[in-house]
C-alpha positions in Angstrom: 77.9 -17.3 54.3 77.1 -14.4 57.5 74.9 -15.4 59.6 71.7 -13.1 59.0 71.2 -10.4 61.5 69.2 -11.0 64.5 66.1 -8.1 63.9 62.7 -7.3 65.9 60.8 -10.2 65.3 63.6 -12.6 66.4 63.2 -10.9 69.5 59.7 -10.6 70.3 59.1 -13.9 69.7 62.3 -14.6 72.4 60.1 -12.6 75.0 56.9 -14.9 74.4 59.7 -17.7 75.4 60.9 -16.0 78.3 57.2 -15.3 79.6 57.9 -16.5 82.9 61.3 -17.5 82.9 63.0 -14.5 83.1 62.3 -11.2 85.0 60.8 -8.3 84.1 64.1 -6.3 85.9 63.2 -2.7 87.8 64.6 0.8 86.1 65.4 2.8 88.9 66.1 6.8 88.9 69.9 7.5 89.7 70.5 11.0 91.3 74.3 11.2 91.3 74.4 10.3 87.8 71.5 12.9 86.8 73.5 15.3 88.2 76.9 14.3 86.0 74.5 14.2 82.9 72.5 17.3 83.5 69.1 14.6 83.4 67.5 12.0 83.7 69.5 8.8 84.4 68.4 5.4 84.8 69.8 2.0 85.8 67.9 -1.1 83.9 68.7 -3.3 87.3 69.5 -6.8 85.6 72.2 -7.8 88.6 68.4 -8.1 89.6 67.8 -11.1 86.8 67.7 -14.9 87.9 71.4 -16.2 88.3 72.0 -12.4 89.0 72.8 -11.3 85.4 70.6 -10.7 81.9 72.5 -14.1 80.9 69.6 -16.5 81.2 67.7 -14.8 78.8 69.9 -16.1 75.8 70.2 -19.0 77.7 67.3 -20.6 77.5 66.4 -19.2 74.1 69.0 -21.2 73.0 68.2 -24.4 74.8 64.6 -24.2 74.6 64.9 -23.8 70.7 66.5 -27.1 70.2 65.1 -30.4 69.2 64.0 -33.5 71.6 67.3 -35.1 70.0 69.7 -32.0 70.8 68.6 -31.9 74.4 68.9 -35.1 74.8 72.6 -35.3 74.0 72.9 -32.3 77.0 74.8 -29.1 76.2 77.8 -27.8 77.0 79.1 -23.8 77.5 82.0 -21.8 78.4 82.2 -19.2 80.8 83.9 -17.8 83.5 80.3 -17.5 85.5 77.2 -15.5 84.3 76.9 -17.1 81.1 77.6 -20.6 83.0 75.0 -20.4 85.3 71.8 -19.2 83.0 73.2 -22.2 81.3 73.2 -24.7 84.0 69.8 -23.2 85.3 68.7 -23.0 81.2 69.5 -26.7 80.9 67.8 -27.4 84.6 64.4 -26.2 83.8 63.9 -27.8 80.0 64.9 -31.1 81.3 68.8 -31.4 79.7 72.6 -31.3 81.0 74.7 -29.2 80.9 78.7 -29.5 81.8 80.5 -25.7 81.8 84.1 -25.3 81.7 85.3 -22.4 82.9 88.6 -20.7 83.6 90.4 -21.0 86.4 89.8 -18.9 88.9 86.5 -18.2 87.9 85.1 -16.7 91.2 84.6 -19.3 93.7 80.8 -17.9 94.3 79.9 -18.2 90.4 81.5 -21.7 90.2 79.5 -22.8 93.2 75.9 -21.6 91.9 76.4 -23.2 88.5 76.9 -26.3 90.5 74.3 -25.4 92.5 71.8 -25.0 89.3 72.9 -28.8 88.5 76.1 -28.2 85.9 78.7 -30.5 85.5 81.7 -27.9 86.2 85.9 -28.5 84.6 88.2 -26.0 84.7 90.3 -25.4 81.6 92.8 -22.4 80.7 92.7 -19.4 82.1 90.6 -16.8 79.7 87.1 -17.3 78.1 88.5 -18.2 75.2 90.4 -20.6 76.1 87.5 -22.3 78.2 85.7 -22.1 75.2 87.9 -24.0 73.0 88.1 -27.0 75.4 84.2 -26.7 75.1 84.6 -27.0 71.5 86.5 -30.2 71.8 84.2 -31.7 74.2 81.2 -31.1 72.2 83.4 -32.7 69.2 84.1 -35.7 71.4 80.6 -35.9 73.2 77.8 -34.4 70.7 76.8 -32.2 73.1 75.2 -28.9 71.8 77.5 -26.0 72.8 76.1 -23.4 73.7 77.9 -20.0 72.6 78.3 -17.7 75.3 77.6 -14.4 72.8 77.8 -15.6 69.3 74.8 -17.7 68.2 71.3 -15.4 66.8 69.5 -17.3 69.7 71.3 -16.3 72.3 71.4 -12.5 70.5 68.0 -12.9 70.3 67.5 -13.2 74.3 69.4 -10.5 75.2 67.5 -7.8 72.6 65.0 -8.6 75.2 67.1 -6.1 77.9 66.4 -3.2 74.5 62.4 -3.6 74.6 61.7 -3.9 78.4 63.8 -0.4 78.2 62.0 1.3 76.0 58.9 0.3 77.8 60.2 1.2 80.9 61.7 4.7 80.3 60.4 6.0 76.9 61.7 9.6 77.0 65.4 7.5 76.4 67.9 9.0 74.7 70.9 7.4 75.7 71.3 3.8 76.3 74.9 2.1 77.7 75.7 -1.8 78.3 78.7 -3.0 78.8 80.4 -5.5 76.3 82.3 -8.4 76.7 81.3 -11.0 73.7 78.7 -8.8 72.0 76.0 -10.4 72.8 73.8 -8.1 75.2 74.7 -4.7 73.5 74.1 -6.6 70.0 70.4 -7.5 70.7 69.8 -4.2 73.1 70.9 -2.3 69.9 69.0 -4.4 67.3 65.9 -3.8 69.6 66.3 -0.2 70.2 67.4 1.4 67.3 64.2 -1.3 65.0 61.9 0.8 67.4 63.7 3.8 68.0 66.6 4.4 65.7 67.4 8.1 67.3 68.4 6.6 70.8 71.9 6.1 70.7 73.7 3.0 71.9 76.6 2.8 73.5 79.3 0.2 74.7 81.8 -0.2 77.4 85.0 -2.2 77.7 86.9 -2.4 80.0 90.5 -0.6 78.9 92.7 -3.5 79.8 90.2 -6.3 78.4 88.8 -4.0 75.1 88.9 -6.3 72.0 86.0 -4.3 70.3 88.0 -0.8 69.8 91.3 -2.7 68.1 88.4 -4.8 66.0 86.4 -2.1 64.3 89.3 -0.1 63.8 90.8 -2.9 62.0 87.5 -3.7 59.7 87.1 -7.6 61.1 87.3 -9.7 64.7 90.7 -9.4 66.2 91.9 -11.4 68.9 93.8 -9.7 71.2 97.7 -11.0 73.0 96.6 -10.3 76.6 93.7 -9.2 79.1 94.0 -7.8 82.4 91.1 -6.7 84.1 88.8 -6.8 88.0 85.9 -7.1 85.5 85.8 -11.1 84.7 82.3 -10.9 83.1 83.4 -9.4 80.0 87.1 -10.0 80.1 86.9 -12.0 76.6 89.7 -12.1 73.7 87.8 -11.5 71.0 84.2 -10.6 69.0 82.3 -12.8 67.4 81.6 -12.8 63.7 77.8 -12.4 64.1 78.4 -9.9 67.2 81.1 -8.1 65.9 78.9 -7.1 62.3 75.8 -6.2 64.8 78.2 -3.9 67.0 79.8 -2.3 63.9 76.2 -1.5 61.8 73.7 -1.0 64.9 76.2 0.5 67.9 76.9 4.4 68.0 80.4 4.2 69.5 82.6 2.1 72.0 84.3 3.8 75.0 86.8 2.2 77.2 87.0 2.6 81.1 89.7 1.9 84.0 90.1 -0.4 86.9 89.7 2.7 89.0 86.9 4.0 87.2 85.1 0.3 87.2 85.8 0.3 91.0 84.6 3.9 91.7 81.0 3.1 89.9 80.7 -0.1 91.6 81.2 1.9 94.8 78.7 4.5 93.8 76.1 1.7 92.9 76.4 0.0 96.4 76.2 3.5 98.8 74.3 5.7 97.3 71.9 3.0 94.5 72.0 0.1 97.2 72.8 -2.6 94.5 75.4 -5.1 94.8 76.9 -5.0 91.4 79.7 -6.8 90.1 82.7 -4.5 88.1 81.5 -5.9 84.6 78.3 -5.1 85.6 79.4 -1.4 86.5 81.0 -0.6 82.9 78.0 1.2 81.9 78.0 3.5 84.9 81.8 3.7 84.8 81.2 5.3 81.8 78.5 8.1 82.7 80.7 8.9 85.6 84.2 9.9 83.1 82.6 11.5 80.5 79.1 12.5 80.9 78.7 14.7 78.1 78.9 11.9 75.8 75.2 10.4 77.1 72.6 12.9 76.2 70.0 12.3 78.7 67.5 10.4 79.1 70.0 7.9 79.6 69.7 4.2 80.5 72.7 2.6 81.9 72.2 -1.6 82.1 73.6 -2.9 85.0 74.4 -6.4 83.8 75.2 -8.4 86.5 75.5 -8.6 90.4 77.1 -11.9 90.9 80.6 -10.4 92.8 83.1 -12.9 95.0 82.6 -10.7 98.5 86.6 -11.0 99.1 86.9 -9.3 95.4 83.9 -6.8 96.6 86.2 -5.7 99.8 89.1 -5.2 97.6 87.4 -3.4 95.0 85.5 -1.5 97.5 88.3 -0.7 99.2 90.6 0.6 95.4 87.1 2.4 94.4 87.8 4.4 98.2 91.2 4.5 98.0 90.8 6.4 93.4 88.1 8.2 95.2 90.0 9.8 97.4 88.2 8.3 100.8 91.1 5.7 101.6 94.5 6.8 102.6 97.4 4.5 102.9 101.2 5.5 104.1 103.6 4.6 106.3 106.2 6.4 108.5 108.7 6.0 111.3 108.5 6.9 114.8 110.9 7.0 117.7 111.3 3.4 119.8 110.0 4.6 122.3 106.9 4.3 125.0 103.8 5.9 123.9 105.5 7.0 120.8 102.7 5.5 118.6 99.7 6.7 121.6 101.3 9.8 119.8 100.6 9.2 116.5 97.0 7.7 117.2 96.0 10.9 119.0 97.8 13.3 115.4 95.4 11.2 113.6 92.2 11.5 115.9 93.1 15.5 116.0 93.0 15.6 112.1 89.7 13.9 112.0 90.8 10.7 110.0 88.9 7.0 110.6 91.5 4.7 111.4 91.2 1.6 109.4 94.6 -0.3 110.7 97.8 -0.3 111.9 100.8 -2.0 111.7 103.6 -1.4 113.7 107.1 -2.8 112.4 110.2 -3.4 114.6 113.0 -4.9 112.7 113.8 -4.0 109.2 116.9 -4.1 107.3 117.1 0.4 106.7 115.2 0.4 110.4 117.5 2.6 112.8 117.4 0.6 116.2 115.9 3.4 117.7 112.9 3.6 115.4 110.2 1.7 114.2 107.4 1.9 110.8 104.5 2.2 111.0 102.5 1.3 108.2 98.6 3.3 108.6 95.5 3.1 107.0 93.3 5.4 106.9 89.6 6.7 105.8 89.1 10.1 105.3 85.8 11.9 103.6 87.8 12.7 100.1 90.9 14.6 98.1 90.8 17.4 100.5 90.8 15.7 103.7 93.6 13.3 102.2 95.8 16.6 101.6 94.7 17.8 105.1 95.5 15.0 107.0 99.7 14.2 105.0 99.7 18.6 105.8 99.1 18.2 109.1 101.3 14.7 109.7 103.9 16.7 107.8 103.3 19.7 109.8 104.4 18.1 113.3 107.4 16.4 112.0 106.3 13.3 110.6 107.8 11.9 107.2 106.0 10.4 105.1 106.2 7.5 102.7 102.9 7.4 100.5 101.9 3.4 99.5 
């Protein structure tokens, strides 16, 4: 028998449970997105929520509704990091123990934060789905209660409180844009929004390299992906849940996908223009609005679902975002192996008004002549037009260039 939908009553009850636990996160205006959509565009900042994402909402509601006997057996969860932290904190607040299975390669800051909230960490598999299988096995062996990351009515009800807050903080909203992994956040948000304002469109966003929902919706059932590859680990879920699939199918107006380049550019925009640290999964809604602004009738609210990003990944993603935005240029060229030639090259780069980030001087190589060296150059530029001008300048003065 199908699990009943989560409705407005359940979400309101979840909100009461979360009073004093979850923060009322701010809604901030975004001028760059407003310019794109031709009207007000707002950011719902769940990256500023406790544990750095919306996940504490559902995790707390789920664990709070366990019986004393169930809490006595402890809880178990599987997560790449955000659900892990939500479960760990909720379990600590509610006086139970937590064991969290994380995929190998989970971001170190998320692992360390989950430990700090009191959970025991175990690693299993390389995807959230494989970690979830290990968690289910642990549940069967120990009697611990599995706190599913998305496919449970209490989880969906807790996440749905985001939708209630959006309606109160942005009462004129016409479109709500939400990142989608397993579908708990968008299911709850859509249930809340559609119950109160059925005229408001709710649009989901998935990373193109981990987009289980479009294929599942076409197939008419939850359909697992064969493989996934994305920097957005927070929404890298290989198959929708039964409950969340049906709620997305019936309540959500559409699910779009975004590329890795778009995720990088969205993260860069959040950091530079909104002064908000957001992880790639958390920036997915912004990426969709940047890519296809015509799809989103303003006022638009884009949910920043999380801000837990590894600083190493942040550096890599920002550089990728700068390259995608035409503000980062990387190339190689050869110069004569004579004193002063590198200084001459740097002088030409200065004349082109590019900012040199890194220069690698390679003196030996199987393809280099005895009288030449290769120079790998990384530059910061002002945009695509400046990139083209820099390359044209260097070619005009005789440098043969190979773009990376």
